[in-house]
C-alpha positions as CSV (number, residue, x, y, z in Angstrom):
1,M,0.0,0.0,0.1
2,K,1.3,3.4,-0.9
3,I,2.2,5.7,2.1
4,I,-0.6,8.4,1.5
5,P,-3.4,5.8,1.6
6,F,-1.8,4.0,4.4
7,I,-1.9,7.2,6.5
8,C,-5.4,7.8,5.7
9,W,-6.5,4.3,6.8
10,L,-4.7,5.1,10.0
11,C,-6.5,8.3,10.3
12,L,-9.9,6.6,9.6
13,L,-9.5,4.0,12.5
14,Q,-8.1,6.5,15.1
15,Q,-10.8,9.1,14.4
16,S,-13.5,6.5,14.5
17,S,-12.3,5.3,17.8
18,L,-11.8,8.8,19.0
19,F,-15.3,10.0,18.2
20,A,-16.9,6.7,19.7
21,C,-14.9,7.2,22.8
22,R,-16.0,10.8,23.3
23,M,-19.7,9.7,22.5
24,V,-19.5,6.7,24.9
25,L,-17.8,8.6,27.7
26,T,-20.0,11.6,27.3
27,L,-23.4,9.4,27.5
28,Y,-21.9,7.5,30.4
29,A,-21.2,10.6,32.4
30,L,-24.6,11.9,31.8
31,Q,-26.0,8.5,32.9
32,L,-24.1,8.8,36.1
33,G,-25.7,12.2,36.9
34,A,-23.1,14.6,35.4
35,Q,-24.2,18.3,35.0
36,A,-23.0,20.5,32.1
37,L,-19.9,21.7,33.9
38,V,-18.8,18.2,34.5
39,V,-19.1,17.5,30.8
40,G,-17.0,20.6,30.1
41,A,-14.4,19.2,32.4
42,L,-14.2,15.8,30.3
43,V,-14.0,17.7,27.0
44,A,-11.1,19.9,28.6
45,L,-9.3,16.7,29.8
46,F,-9.4,15.5,26.1
47,S,-7.3,18.6,25.6
48,F,-5.0,18.6,28.4
49,F,-2.4,16.6,27.1
50,P,-2.5,17.8,23.6
51,A,-2.3,21.4,25.0
52,T,0.8,20.6,27.1
53,L,2.5,18.0,25.1
54,A,2.0,18.7,21.3
55,V,5.2,20.8,20.8
56,V,7.3,18.3,22.5
57,V,5.7,15.4,20.7
58,G,6.2,17.4,17.4
59,R,9.9,17.8,18.0
60,L,10.3,14.0,19.2
61,V,8.6,12.8,16.1
62,D,10.8,15.1,13.9
63,R,13.9,13.5,15.5
64,Y,12.9,9.8,15.9
65,G,10.1,9.3,13.5
66,A,6.4,8.6,13.9
67,R,6.1,4.6,14.0
68,W,6.4,3.9,17.6
69,F,4.8,6.9,18.9
70,L,1.6,6.0,17.0
71,A,1.7,2.4,18.2
72,A,2.2,3.5,21.8
73,S,-0.5,5.9,21.8
74,A,-3.0,3.5,20.4
75,V,-2.2,1.1,23.3
76,G,-2.7,4.0,25.8
77,S,-6.1,4.9,24.3
78,A,-7.3,1.3,24.6
79,L,-6.1,1.1,28.2
80,G,-8.0,4.2,29.0
81,M,-11.2,3.0,27.6
82,C,-10.7,-0.2,30.1
83,L,-10.8,2.1,33.1
84,P,-14.7,2.7,33.1
85,I,-15.2,-0.9,32.8
86,A,-13.0,-1.8,35.8
87,F,-13.8,1.1,37.9
88,P,-17.4,2.4,37.0
89,S,-17.4,6.1,38.2
90,L,-17.2,9.7,37.1
91,A,-13.6,9.8,38.2
92,S,-12.6,6.9,35.9
93,V,-14.6,8.5,33.0
94,L,-12.6,11.8,33.6
95,I,-9.1,9.9,33.7
96,A,-10.2,7.9,30.5
97,G,-10.7,11.2,28.6
98,A,-7.3,12.4,29.7
99,L,-5.6,9.2,28.4
100,V,-7.5,9.2,25.1
101,G,-6.5,13.0,24.8
102,L,-2.8,11.8,25.2
103,S,-3.4,9.3,22.4
104,L,-4.9,12.1,20.2
105,V,-1.7,14.3,20.3
106,F,0.7,11.6,19.2
107,Y,-1.6,10.6,16.4
108,N,-2.6,14.0,15.1
109,V,0.8,15.6,15.3
110,S,2.3,12.3,13.6
111,L,-0.1,11.9,10.8
112,Q,-0.6,15.6,9.8
113,S,3.2,15.9,9.7
114,L,3.5,12.7,7.5
115,T,0.8,13.9,5.2
116,G,2.7,17.2,4.4
117,L,6.1,15.3,4.2
118,W,5.0,13.2,1.5
119,S,3.2,16.1,-0.4
120,T,4.6,18.2,-3.2
121,P,3.3,21.7,-3.5
122,S,1.1,20.5,-6.4
123,T,-0.5,17.4,-4.4
124,R,-0.5,19.2,-1.0
125,G,-4.2,20.5,-1.1
126,R,-5.3,17.1,-2.5
127,N,-3.6,15.1,0.1
128,F,-4.7,17.3,3.1
129,S,-8.2,17.0,1.6
130,N,-8.1,13.1,1.5
131,Y,-6.6,13.1,4.9
132,S,-9.3,15.4,6.2
133,M,-12.2,13.3,4.5
134,M,-10.9,10.2,6.6
135,T,-11.2,12.5,9.6
136,S,-14.8,13.3,8.6
137,A,-15.5,9.5,7.9
138,G,-14.3,8.7,11.4
139,G,-16.6,11.5,12.7
140,L,-19.5,9.7,10.8
141,I,-18.8,6.2,12.0
142,G,-17.7,6.7,15.5
143,P,-20.7,8.5,17.1
144,V,-23.1,6.1,15.3
145,M,-21.2,3.2,16.5
146,G,-20.8,4.4,20.1
147,G,-24.4,5.5,20.3
148,F,-25.6,2.2,19.1
149,A,-23.2,0.0,21.2
150,F,-24.2,2.3,24.3
151,D,-28.1,2.0,23.7
152,H,-28.2,-1.7,22.9
153,F,-25.1,-3.4,24.9
154,G,-24.3,-1.0,27.7
155,Y,-21.2,0.9,28.6
156,T,-19.1,-2.0,29.1
157,I,-19.2,-3.4,25.7
158,S,-19.2,0.0,23.9
159,C,-16.0,0.9,26.0
160,A,-14.4,-2.4,24.9
161,T,-15.3,-1.9,21.2
162,T,-13.8,1.4,21.0
163,G,-10.7,0.1,22.7
164,I,-10.3,-2.7,20.3
165,L,-10.8,-0.5,17.3
166,T,-7.9,1.5,18.1
167,L,-5.8,-1.3,18.5
168,T,-6.1,-2.5,14.9
169,T,-3.8,0.5,13.9
170,V,-1.0,-1.2,16.0
171,V,-1.4,-4.4,13.8
172,M,-1.1,-2.2,10.6
173,L,2.1,-0.6,12.0
174,I,3.7,-3.9,12.8
175,L,2.7,-5.4,9.2
176,R,4.1,-2.3,7.4
177,R,7.9,-2.4,7.9
178,G,10.4,0.4,7.2
179,S,10.6,4.2,8.0
180,L,7.2,5.9,7.6
181,E,9.2,9.2,6.6
182,P,10.6,9.9,3.4
183,A,14.4,9.9,2.8
184,S,14.6,13.7,2.4
185,Q,12.9,14.3,5.8
186,R,15.4,11.8,7.5
187,A,18.2,14.0,6.0
188,V,17.2,17.2,7.3
189,A,15.6,16.2,10.7
190,P,17.2,18.0,13.7
191,K,19.8,15.6,15.3
192,A,19.7,17.6,18.7
193,A,17.2,19.1,20.7
194,I,15.9,22.4,19.4
195,P,15.6,25.2,22.2
196,L,12.1,26.0,23.0
197,S,12.8,29.6,22.2
198,E,13.2,28.8,18.5
199,T,9.8,27.1,18.6
200,L,8.2,30.2,20.1
201,A,10.1,32.3,17.4
202,M,7.8,30.9,14.7
203,L,5.1,33.3,16.2
204,R,7.0,36.2,15.1
205,D,5.6,35.4,11.5
206,P,2.5,37.2,11.2
207,M,1.2,34.5,8.9
208,V,1.8,32.0,11.7
209,R,0.1,34.0,14.2
210,H,-3.0,34.6,12.0
211,T,-3.3,30.9,11.1
212,I,-3.2,29.8,14.8
213,T,-5.6,32.4,16.0
214,T,-8.2,31.4,13.2
215,G,-7.4,27.8,14.1
216,C,-8.2,28.4,17.8
217,L,-11.6,29.9,17.0
218,L,-12.4,27.1,14.5
219,N,-11.3,24.4,16.9
220,S,-13.2,26.1,19.8
221,G,-16.4,26.1,18.0
222,M,-16.0,22.5,16.9
223,N,-15.2,21.3,20.5
224,L,-18.1,23.2,22.0
225,Y,-20.5,21.8,19.5
226,L,-19.3,18.1,20.2
227,A,-19.5,18.7,24.0
228,Y,-22.8,20.3,24.4
229,M,-24.9,19.1,21.5
230,P,-25.3,15.7,23.1
231,V,-26.1,17.4,26.5
232,Y,-28.9,19.5,24.7
233,A,-30.4,16.4,22.8
234,Y,-30.1,14.1,25.9
235,G,-32.1,16.9,27.9
236,L,-34.8,16.8,25.2
237,G,-35.1,12.9,25.7
238,V,-33.3,12.0,22.4
239,S,-31.9,8.3,22.5
240,G,-28.1,7.7,22.3
241,S,-28.4,6.2,18.8
242,V,-30.2,9.3,17.4
243,I,-27.8,11.7,18.9
244,G,-25.1,9.6,17.1
245,L,-26.8,10.1,14.0
246,I,-27.1,13.7,14.6
247,L,-23.5,14.1,15.4
248,S,-22.6,12.1,12.3
249,S,-24.8,14.3,9.9
250,Q,-22.1,16.9,10.8
251,A,-19.4,14.5,9.9
252,A,-21.0,13.5,6.7
253,A,-21.2,17.3,5.8
254,A,-17.4,17.7,6.5
255,F,-16.8,14.7,4.3
256,V,-18.7,16.5,1.4
257,A,-17.0,19.8,2.2
258,R,-13.5,18.2,2.0
259,A,-14.4,16.3,-1.0
260,V,-14.9,19.4,-3.0
261,L,-12.2,21.4,-1.3
262,P,-9.8,21.3,-4.1
263,S,-12.2,22.9,-6.3
264,S,-13.4,25.5,-3.6
265,L,-9.7,26.7,-3.4
266,R,-9.5,27.4,-7.0
267,W,-12.7,29.5,-6.7
268,L,-12.5,31.1,-3.3
269,K,-8.9,30.7,-2.3
270,E,-8.0,30.1,1.4
271,E,-9.4,33.2,2.8
272,G,-12.8,32.9,1.0
273,V,-13.3,29.1,2.3
274,L,-12.5,30.2,5.7
275,V,-14.9,33.0,5.7
276,L,-17.7,30.7,4.5
277,A,-16.8,28.2,7.2
278,F,-17.0,30.5,10.0
279,A,-20.3,32.1,8.5
280,L,-22.1,28.6,8.3
281,G,-20.8,27.7,11.7
282,A,-22.2,31.1,13.3
283,A,-25.6,30.5,11.5
284,S,-26.2,27.0,12.6
285,L,-25.0,27.6,16.1
286,V,-27.4,30.6,16.7
287,L,-30.4,28.7,15.2
288,L,-29.7,25.5,16.8
289,P,-31.2,25.9,20.4
290,L,-34.3,27.3,18.8
291,F,-35.4,23.9,17.6
292,Q,-36.2,20.6,19.5
293,A,-37.0,18.1,16.6
294,P,-34.3,15.6,15.9
295,L,-34.6,16.1,12.1
296,M,-34.1,19.9,12.3
297,L,-31.1,19.3,14.9
298,G,-29.6,17.2,12.2
299,L,-30.2,19.6,9.4
300,L,-28.5,22.4,11.6
301,S,-25.7,19.8,12.4
302,F,-25.3,19.1,8.6
303,I,-24.9,23.0,8.1
304,F,-22.4,23.2,10.8
305,G,-20.2,20.4,9.3
306,L,-20.2,21.9,5.9
307,G,-18.4,24.9,7.6
308,M,-16.0,23.1,9.8
309,G,-15.3,20.6,7.4
310,G,-14.0,23.1,4.9
311,G,-12.1,25.1,7.4
312,Q,-10.0,22.7,9.4
313,P,-8.1,21.3,6.4
314,I,-7.0,24.9,5.4
315,I,-5.5,25.5,8.8
316,T,-3.5,22.4,8.8
317,M,-2.2,23.0,5.2
318,L,-1.3,26.7,6.0
319,T,0.5,25.5,9.3
320,F,2.5,23.1,7.3
321,Q,3.4,25.6,4.6
322,N,4.8,28.1,7.3
323,S,6.8,25.5,9.1
324,P,10.6,25.6,8.7
325,P,12.2,22.7,6.8
326,G,12.7,19.7,8.9
327,R,10.4,20.9,11.6
328,S,7.0,20.3,10.3
329,G,6.0,18.1,13.4
330,E,7.1,21.2,15.6
331,G,5.0,23.5,13.5
332,V,2.0,21.3,13.7
333,G,2.7,20.7,17.5
334,L,2.6,24.4,18.0
335,K,-0.8,24.6,16.2
336,V,-2.1,21.6,18.3
337,T,-0.9,23.3,21.5
338,A,-2.8,26.4,20.9
339,N,-5.9,24.7,19.6
340,H,-6.2,22.4,22.6
341,L,-5.3,25.3,25.1
342,T,-8.4,26.9,23.8
343,S,-10.4,23.7,24.0
344,M,-9.2,23.5,27.8
345,V,-10.6,26.8,28.5
346,S,-13.6,27.1,26.5
347,P,-15.5,24.1,27.6
348,M,-15.1,25.1,31.2
349,L,-15.9,28.6,30.5
350,F,-19.0,27.9,28.5
351,G,-19.9,25.0,30.9
352,C,-20.2,27.8,33.6
353,I,-22.5,29.8,31.3
354,A,-24.6,26.8,30.6
355,T,-24.9,25.7,34.2
356,A,-25.8,29.3,35.3
357,I,-28.1,30.6,32.7
358,G,-28.9,27.6,30.5
359,L,-27.6,26.2,27.1
360,L,-29.4,28.7,24.8
361,P,-27.0,31.7,25.9
362,M,-24.1,29.3,25.6
363,F,-24.8,28.4,21.8
364,W,-25.4,32.1,21.0
365,A,-22.0,33.0,22.6
366,N,-20.2,30.3,20.5
367,G,-22.0,31.8,17.5
368,L,-20.6,35.0,18.1
369,L,-17.1,33.5,18.3
370,M,-17.7,32.0,14.8
371,A,-18.8,35.5,13.5
372,A,-15.6,36.9,14.8
373,G,-13.6,34.2,13.0
374,A,-15.4,35.2,9.7
375,W,-14.4,38.8,10.3
376,I,-10.7,38.1,10.9
377,S,-10.4,35.6,8.1
378,R,-12.0,38.1,5.4
379,P,-9.5,38.8,2.5
380,K,-7.1,41.7,3.1
381,K,-6.1,44.3,0.7
């Protein structure tokens, strides 16, 4: 199998497992009586290790390669999903969320860096689009699988299923021998540790700062949606299977957006795609709490997915393009750190809003953040 399809298959399995984990852990926390603030804490824990370790992980991947980091993170994620089975409590759910987040940082940094390294300027847009389509496909499969398993088999089987799914990537990595990085990357990879000050020096580039700021807003909107859409639907009495379908409609829309992304870039350029992404996200979030029918929630979720699906690959592509040679993992790690720092703070902040005055103002405030993203992404003269 060629390397880009191999990377895409790894991405599909990992993202399916990740979205299933998030779905199962959120539903189990709600079943245990968790309030909106606790769900926000769970989402923040998903982002704790990506926020604190992404730059370090990126530098390690640049120096030592991605293979063993990918395998170790898959095993760690599977062990995390075993915790709620062995110790059924809110505490074990929160710890499991943190361990799954630790797996996420190794996988995302490694696979995004590999995608860029195996791309040329002419194929980069297509390769990142294909990679992002696999992310969307995982977002489509994971919630449906997690919600169905939780409804029909309970949290024990659903946790075990997601753990087994992520372990299949270890088998794939064992079967594929040799380095995952191209020879050109191995030649320029840093042989010694790079001071942290040089990593932070990337922020002196105004394009890097603008890309990271835009990515933080986009990532915050996505994570708040994934955190509080299930809470809102669960409060309306919607079953776990239907909630999974609602979340999957967002992933299906993201898949569509990424399938047409190369054409969209030719028509709208990067700035135009980002403005449209934020505008669709803002509109759907403002309208969402005004409806209670699952069909309408699914439709608005689809519109939200069209926006987020088009915007996220642009951020990753721009981050790779602006990273110094041989330090793509470090650049991606910097982006992941900034995104997940936002993801740690925003669920807790918005969880406090939701607990104090309800979910409706929380969705509207998130919509305003999306509108701000559209404003700062508009084409400059």
